[in-house]
Backbone as a chain_set.jsonl record, in Angstrom:
{"seq": "MKATLTNYRQSPQKTRLVANLIRGKSVHDAMTALSFLPKKSSPAFKKLLDSAVSNARGMGVSAGALFVKTISVDKGLVIRRFKPMARGRAAGIRRTRSIISLELGTIVAKPAKQMKKKEVAVAVSK", "coords": {"N": [[-15.566, 6.212, 33.439], [-14.501, 6.986, 31.209], [-13.266, 8.888, 27.956], [-13.609, 10.176, 24.88], [-12.27, 11.402, 21.806], [-12.925, 11.265, 18.249], [-11.258, 11.403, 15.247], [-9.404, 13.745, 15.77], [-8.252, 16.523, 14.101], [-5.161, 16.668, 14.053], [-2.108, 15.531, 13.82], [-1.15, 12.126, 14.887], [1.39, 12.34, 15.548], [1.896, 14.897, 16.371], [-0.104, 15.064, 18.386], [0.561, 12.827, 20.136], [3.024, 13.905, 21.817], [1.395, 16.29, 23.733], [0.052, 14.228, 24.87], [1.586, 12.061, 26.709], [2.487, 14.078, 28.098], [0.812, 14.568, 30.422], [-0.191, 12.114, 31.1], [-0.564, 9.805, 33.672], [-0.831, 11.634, 35.588], [-2.355, 13.671, 38.141], [-6.138, 14.851, 37.929], [-5.817, 17.792, 38.297], [-3.194, 18.621, 38.637], [-2.906, 17.956, 35.421], [-4.62, 19.731, 34.596], [-4.26, 22.111, 34.968], [-1.427, 21.959, 33.7], [-2.043, 22.067, 31.238], [-3.184, 24.247, 30.793], [-1.309, 25.665, 30.387], [-0.071, 25.439, 28.752], [2.008, 25.545, 24.915], [0.87, 24.272, 22.905], [-1.396, 23.645, 19.978], [-2.948, 21.161, 20.805], [-3.49, 21.329, 23.06], [-6.275, 22.759, 23.904], [-7.875, 20.94, 22.955], [-7.144, 18.511, 24.718], [-7.527, 19.543, 27.533], [-10.512, 20.147, 27.176], [-11.727, 17.203, 26.502], [-10.709, 15.701, 28.539], [-12.47, 17.119, 30.644], [-15.06, 16.137, 29.875], [-14.338, 13.211, 30.808], [-14.223, 13.302, 33.856], [-16.74, 15.144, 34.075], [-17.884, 12.313, 33.974], [-17.404, 10.909, 35.801], [-17.795, 12.312, 37.287], [-20.635, 11.891, 37.146], [-21.058, 9.112, 37.947], [-20.549, 9.337, 40.283], [-17.841, 9.877, 41.967], [-15.597, 12.071, 43.592], [-14.126, 14.782, 42.114], [-11.339, 15.637, 43.047], [-10.125, 12.823, 43.324], [-9.125, 11.703, 41.131], [-7.078, 10.722, 38.942], [-4.886, 10.297, 35.73], [-5.642, 7.36, 34.446], [-4.83, 5.965, 31.517], [-4.079, 6.95, 28.697], [-4.21, 7.464, 25.069], [-3.057, 8.03, 22.049], [-3.95, 7.245, 18.436], [-3.982, 6.541, 15.129], [-6.177, 8.274, 13.272], [-8.752, 8.756, 10.622], [-7.609, 8.991, 7.062], [-7.415, 11.633, 5.31], [-6.944, 12.268, 1.779], [-5.085, 14.204, -0.536], [-4.679, 15.929, -3.7], [-1.806, 17.382, -4.909], [-0.652, 20.42, -7.244], [2.08, 19.366, -9.656], [5.667, 20.542, -10.913], [5.745, 20.133, -14.806], [3.408, 18.421, -15.21], [2.907, 17.181, -13.808], [1.393, 15.594, -10.092], [1.291, 15.434, -6.83], [1.142, 13.343, -4.116], [-0.834, 14.215, -0.798], [-1.303, 13.525, 2.524], [-3.91, 14.028, 5.003], [-3.816, 13.461, 8.316], [-5.829, 12.349, 10.775], [-6.361, 12.165, 14.193], [-7.106, 9.589, 17.114], [-8.093, 9.851, 20.02], [-8.2, 8.187, 23.483], [-9.335, 8.389, 26.574], [-8.743, 7.239, 29.749], [-9.509, 7.629, 33.429], [-8.439, 7.175, 36.488], [-8.717, 6.406, 40.247], [-7.628, 7.262, 43.38], [-6.041, 5.346, 45.42], [-5.657, 5.814, 48.813], [-3.49, 4.895, 51.269], [-3.514, 3.721, 54.489], [-1.97, 6.142, 57.437], [-0.441, 4.552, 59.049], [0.538, 2.078, 57.704], [2.21, 3.19, 56.003], [5.803, 3.405, 54.292], [8.254, 5.355, 55.695], [9.444, 7.429, 53.464], [7.107, 7.347, 52.244], [5.391, 8.448, 53.117], [6.46, 11.497, 53.815], [6.377, 11.784, 50.774], [3.945, 11.476, 50.909], [2.451, 14.119, 52.152], [4.023, 16.143, 51.366], [2.414, 16.387, 48.888]], "CA": [[-14.784, 7.473, 33.838], [-13.843, 7.269, 30.175], [-13.833, 9.368, 27.504], [-12.745, 9.365, 24.062], [-12.547, 12.46, 20.89], [-12.218, 10.771, 17.628], [-11.182, 12.626, 13.951], [-9.08, 14.991, 15.685], [-7.705, 17.288, 12.848], [-3.879, 17.138, 14.053], [-1.454, 14.066, 12.898], [-0.479, 11.451, 15.733], [2.61, 12.273, 16.482], [2.326, 15.529, 17.404], [-0.673, 15.072, 19.699], [1.789, 12.512, 21.356], [3.805, 15.079, 22.437], [1.134, 16.296, 24.961], [-0.376, 12.704, 26.183], [3.107, 12.165, 27.253], [3.067, 15.394, 29.414], [-0.087, 14.584, 31.691], [0.085, 10.806, 31.151], [-0.556, 9.727, 34.97], [-0.752, 13.092, 36.667], [-3.606, 13.959, 38.553], [-6.577, 16.301, 37.397], [-5.671, 19.396, 38.606], [-2.181, 18.943, 37.848], [-3.08, 17.543, 34.768], [-5.256, 20.802, 33.569], [-2.702, 23.35, 34.761], [-0.429, 21.775, 33.248], [-2.544, 22.288, 29.438], [-3.378, 25.432, 30.457], [-0.131, 26.863, 30.316], [1.028, 24.63, 27.3], [1.702, 26.4, 23.835], [0.152, 23.454, 21.729], [-2.221, 23.339, 19.598], [-4.074, 20.369, 20.835], [-4.132, 20.939, 24.23], [-7.306, 22.833, 24.241], [-8.825, 19.818, 22.983], [-7.351, 17.771, 25.365], [-8.276, 19.993, 27.971], [-11.608, 19.064, 26.638], [-11.784, 15.683, 26.715], [-10.656, 15.74, 30.176], [-13.848, 17.963, 31.469], [-15.561, 15.232, 29.645], [-13.923, 12.327, 31.515], [-14.164, 14.149, 35.282], [-17.887, 14.84, 34.306], [-18.2, 11.12, 33.524], [-17.125, 10.284, 36.48], [-19.135, 12.515, 38.147], [-21.929, 11.075, 37.05], [-20.991, 7.735, 38.422], [-20.763, 9.554, 41.871], [-16.534, 9.669, 42.307], [-15.1, 13.304, 43.182], [-13.048, 14.948, 41.02], [-10.255, 15.478, 43.499], [-9.485, 11.852, 43.531], [-8.834, 11.564, 39.997], [-5.667, 10.747, 38.068], [-5.051, 10.104, 34.386], [-4.95, 6.551, 34.112], [-4.668, 5.333, 30.77], [-4.515, 8.062, 27.583], [-3.826, 6.679, 23.688], [-3.564, 8.913, 20.615], [-4.179, 6.319, 17.376], [-4.249, 6.952, 13.845], [-7.608, 8.289, 12.342], [-8.935, 9.036, 9.267], [-6.815, 9.853, 6.029], [-7.913, 12.273, 3.86], [-5.739, 12.067, 0.417], [-5.709, 15.106, -1.904], [-3.248, 15.619, -4.578], [-1.351, 19.034, -5.015], [-0.085, 20.081, -8.707], [3.641, 19.77, -9.359], [6.007, 20.865, -11.963], [5.69, 19.316, -15.849], [2.31, 18.436, -14.972], [2.891, 15.371, -12.475], [0.737, 15.486, -9.383], [1.778, 14.734, -5.752], [-0.047, 13.505, -2.584], [-0.662, 14.939, 0.141], [-1.945, 12.778, 3.501], [-3.71, 14.817, 6.211], [-3.832, 12.181, 9.258], [-6.055, 12.747, 11.824], [-5.949, 11.261, 15.804], [-8.042, 9.475, 18.105], [-7.911, 10.104, 21.274], [-8.642, 7.503, 24.239], [-8.473, 8.685, 27.866], [-9.474, 6.787, 30.956], [-9.626, 7.89, 34.495], [-8.39, 6.11, 37.839], [-9.127, 6.674, 41.661], [-5.825, 7.255, 43.779], [-6.3, 5.054, 46.562], [-4.67, 6.386, 49.621], [-3.014, 3.616, 52.326], [-3.724, 4.399, 55.803], [-0.724, 6.504, 57.299], [0.379, 3.855, 59.934], [1.264, 1.547, 56.902], [3.216, 3.61, 55.125], [6.698, 3.602, 54.526], [8.905, 6.483, 55.545], [9.382, 7.9, 52.14], [5.925, 7.308, 51.283], [4.657, 9.16, 54.484], [6.875, 12.329, 53.009], [5.912, 12.05, 50.221], [2.197, 12.149, 50.963], [2.973, 15.068, 53.18], [4.092, 17.26, 50.394], [1.584, 16.675, 48.225]], "C": [[-14.192, 7.328, 32.503], [-14.218, 8.366, 29.042], [-13.048, 9.642, 25.893], [-13.185, 10.94, 22.515], [-11.958, 11.171, 19.635], [-12.304, 11.512, 16.066], [-10.634, 13.527, 14.435], [-8.266, 15.551, 14.154], [-6.217, 17.524, 13.216], [-3.122, 15.758, 13.485], [-0.995, 13.584, 14.746], [0.189, 11.727, 16.28], [2.909, 13.382, 16.993], [1.519, 15.692, 18.929], [0.045, 14.701, 20.647], [1.991, 12.707, 22.354], [3.178, 15.296, 23.891], [0.295, 15.227, 25.501], [0.75, 12.578, 27.081], [2.972, 12.539, 28.197], [1.889, 15.119, 30.666], [-0.348, 12.706, 31.459], [0.505, 10.184, 32.993], [-0.227, 10.294, 36.237], [-2.222, 12.97, 37.406], [-4.672, 14.79, 38.018], [-6.116, 17.319, 37.084], [-4.429, 19.181, 38.081], [-2.117, 18.847, 36.277], [-3.564, 18.939, 33.797], [-4.479, 21.935, 33.898], [-1.471, 23.032, 33.933], [-1.094, 22.192, 30.973], [-2.819, 23.589, 29.328], [-2.529, 26.357, 30.114], [0.819, 26.096, 28.466], [0.944, 25.148, 25.976], [1.324, 25.344, 22.681], [-1.153, 23.263, 21.391], [-3.55, 22.507, 20.069], [-4.265, 20.288, 22.21], [-5.464, 21.498, 24.667], [-8.299, 21.452, 24.27], [-8.755, 18.74, 23.889], [-7.986, 18.09, 26.999], [-10.16, 19.213, 28.065], [-12.234, 17.557, 26.804], [-11.793, 14.87, 28.381], [-11.52, 16.639, 31.244], [-14.276, 16.312, 31.282], [-15.697, 13.931, 30.707], [-14.439, 12.894, 32.762], [-15.887, 13.974, 34.766], [-18.937, 13.352, 34.165], [-18.422, 10.456, 34.829], [-17.699, 10.895, 37.896], [-20.502, 11.843, 38.476], [-22.354, 9.834, 37.705], [-20.524, 7.937, 40.215], [-19.112, 9.571, 43.03], [-16.384, 11.093, 42.24], [-14.158, 13.64, 42.072], [-11.257, 15.14, 41.483], [-9.109, 13.829, 43.975], [-9.141, 11.253, 42.627], [-7.671, 11.48, 39.431], [-5.538, 10.09, 36.379], [-4.468, 8.638, 34.45], [-4.352, 5.871, 32.884], [-4.828, 6.174, 29.595], [-3.749, 7.503, 26.238], [-4.045, 7.606, 22.586], [-2.795, 7.293, 19.516], [-4.564, 7.274, 16.29], [-6.301, 7.155, 13.368], [-7.69, 8.012, 11.053], [-7.823, 9.452, 8.494], [-7.366, 10.517, 5.273], [-6.595, 12.612, 2.802], [-6.054, 13.061, -0.531], [-4.188, 15.17, -2.744], [-2.794, 17.164, -5.022], [-0.443, 18.877, -6.668], [1.419, 20.542, -8.939], [4.281, 20.515, -10.626], [6.082, 19.469, -13.048], [4.698, 17.999, -15.617], [1.866, 17.046, -13.871], [2.077, 16.359, -10.829], [1.727, 14.588, -7.561], [0.844, 15.109, -4.32], [-0.065, 13.834, -1.614], [-1.74, 14.208, 1.325], [-2.173, 13.945, 4.768], [-4.636, 13.941, 7.166], [-4.759, 12.665, 10.364], [-6.006, 11.49, 13.363], [-7.793, 11.279, 16.129], [-7.513, 9.163, 19.328], [-8.631, 9.467, 22.51], [-8.067, 7.698, 25.282], [-9.438, 7.876, 28.917], [-8.889, 7.613, 32.291], [-9.604, 7.053, 35.824], [-8.415, 7.134, 39.138], [-8.232, 6.666, 42.181], [-6.966, 6.832, 45.297], [-5.619, 5.114, 47.709], [-5.354, 5.028, 50.676], [-3.136, 5.001, 53.543], [-2.067, 5.057, 56.327], [0.218, 5.437, 58.403], [1.35, 2.416, 59.084], [1.734, 1.71, 56.008], [4.925, 3.311, 55.441], [7.206, 5.187, 55.218], [8.712, 7.504, 54.499], [8.083, 8.171, 51.803], [4.861, 8.712, 52.09], [4.793, 10.851, 54.028], [6.442, 12.924, 52.171], [4.22, 12.375, 50.049], [1.98, 13.381, 51.485], [2.846, 15.743, 52.895], [3.505, 17.817, 49.203], [0.948, 17.489, 48.74]], "O": [[-13.001, 7.621, 32.609], [-15.368, 8.802, 29.078], [-11.877, 9.275, 25.796], [-14.346, 11.33, 22.387], [-11.019, 10.397, 19.821], [-13.324, 12.121, 15.741], [-10.984, 14.579, 13.901], [-7.801, 14.782, 13.313], [-5.792, 18.587, 12.763], [-3.723, 15.024, 12.7], [-0.642, 14.379, 15.617], [0.115, 11.609, 17.503], [3.799, 13.469, 17.839], [1.928, 16.103, 20.015], [0.352, 15.347, 21.649], [1.622, 12.249, 23.436], [3.706, 14.914, 24.935], [-0.165, 15.375, 26.633], [0.707, 13.058, 28.214], [3.157, 11.897, 29.231], [2.16, 15.49, 31.808], [-1.157, 12.421, 32.342], [1.654, 10.163, 33.434], [0.275, 9.921, 37.297], [-3.054, 12.118, 37.09], [-4.145, 15.754, 37.462], [-5.96, 17.799, 35.961], [-4.36, 19.536, 36.904], [-1.314, 19.609, 35.737], [-3.122, 19.211, 32.681], [-4.072, 22.684, 33.009], [-0.648, 23.878, 33.582], [-0.492, 22.45, 29.931], [-2.795, 24.197, 28.258], [-2.739, 27.49, 29.683], [1.729, 26.277, 27.657], [-0.225, 25.304, 25.624], [1.527, 25.69, 21.517], [-2.001, 22.83, 22.171], [-4.725, 22.833, 19.9], [-5.008, 19.435, 22.697], [-5.973, 20.975, 25.659], [-9.095, 21.039, 25.114], [-9.73, 18.017, 24.092], [-8.684, 17.289, 27.621], [-10.707, 18.293, 28.674], [-13.293, 17.193, 27.316], [-12.44, 14.028, 29.003], [-11.24, 16.787, 32.433], [-14.018, 15.425, 32.096], [-16.731, 13.624, 31.299], [-15.649, 12.973, 32.554], [-16.415, 12.881, 34.969], [-20.164, 13.258, 34.216], [-19.326, 9.651, 35.048], [-17.947, 10.4, 38.996], [-21.126, 11.465, 39.467], [-23.502, 9.488, 37.982], [-20.273, 7.083, 41.065], [-19.067, 9.394, 44.247], [-16.804, 11.661, 41.231], [-13.575, 12.865, 41.314], [-10.27, 14.939, 40.775], [-8.03, 13.703, 44.554], [-8.737, 10.119, 42.886], [-7.113, 12.576, 39.477], [-6.415, 9.282, 36.071], [-3.254, 8.44, 34.499], [-3.361, 5.176, 33.103], [-6.027, 6.194, 29.317], [-2.606, 7.086, 26.423], [-5.185, 7.921, 22.244], [-1.777, 6.619, 19.678], [-5.177, 8.34, 16.358], [-7.234, 6.362, 13.249], [-6.965, 7.254, 10.409], [-7.014, 10.213, 9.025], [-7.94, 9.929, 4.358], [-5.517, 13.118, 3.112], [-7.035, 12.976, -1.271], [-3.082, 14.681, -2.514], [-3.619, 17.968, -5.455], [0.129, 17.902, -7.155], [1.918, 21.617, -8.607], [3.498, 21.091, -11.381], [6.307, 18.307, -12.712], [5.056, 16.833, -15.784], [0.919, 16.375, -13.462], [2.258, 17.559, -10.619], [2.443, 13.599, -7.4], [0.294, 16.063, -3.77], [1.09, 13.819, -1.187], [-2.945, 14.299, 1.094], [-1.291, 14.567, 5.359], [-5.829, 13.712, 6.966], [-4.254, 13.615, 10.963], [-5.675, 10.305, 13.382], [-8.811, 11.928, 15.887], [-6.632, 8.343, 19.588], [-9.692, 10.027, 22.788], [-6.869, 7.485, 25.47], [-10.668, 7.904, 28.877], [-7.827, 8.222, 32.159], [-10.558, 6.37, 36.197], [-8.194, 8.344, 39.086], [-7.452, 5.918, 41.591], [-7.902, 7.373, 45.885], [-4.719, 4.274, 47.697], [-6.441, 4.49, 50.885], [-3.002, 6.223, 53.595], [-1.058, 4.616, 55.777], [1.436, 5.573, 58.512], [2.371, 1.878, 59.513], [1.883, 0.874, 55.117], [5.322, 3.042, 56.575], [6.394, 6.111, 55.172], [7.867, 8.386, 54.647], [7.835, 9.156, 51.107], [4.014, 9.513, 51.693], [3.785, 11.538, 53.868], [6.091, 14.104, 52.213], [3.567, 13.163, 49.365], [0.897, 13.781, 51.058], [1.991, 16.505, 53.344], [3.689, 18.885, 48.62], [-0.038, 17.955, 48.168]]}, "num_chains": 1, "name": "protein.A"}
């Protein structure tokens, strides 16, 4: 239940903002958050999450019992360009790309008798 996006054309620093938002959430909550988030990388994360869910369905796991277990954003390729500056100089431009790795986990529910009162209240409210 893994999915990977390699060489996404945005810097890892900007991409990690979206990754931190959906880490640990259920798939439904993460999809809802990504659909309303005004960031450039949110459609790419949504597509990656869809891919991971379809991988899970292929293994026989329903989408309702999944959550974002781990998500990491690493540095990918760096494309180097040069920009002309004053007095015949050149300044370097580095276009950094990102590698996004996503892993989904399944939610294991405890029986209601074994839960504490606080856990039962949280389980009922969801």
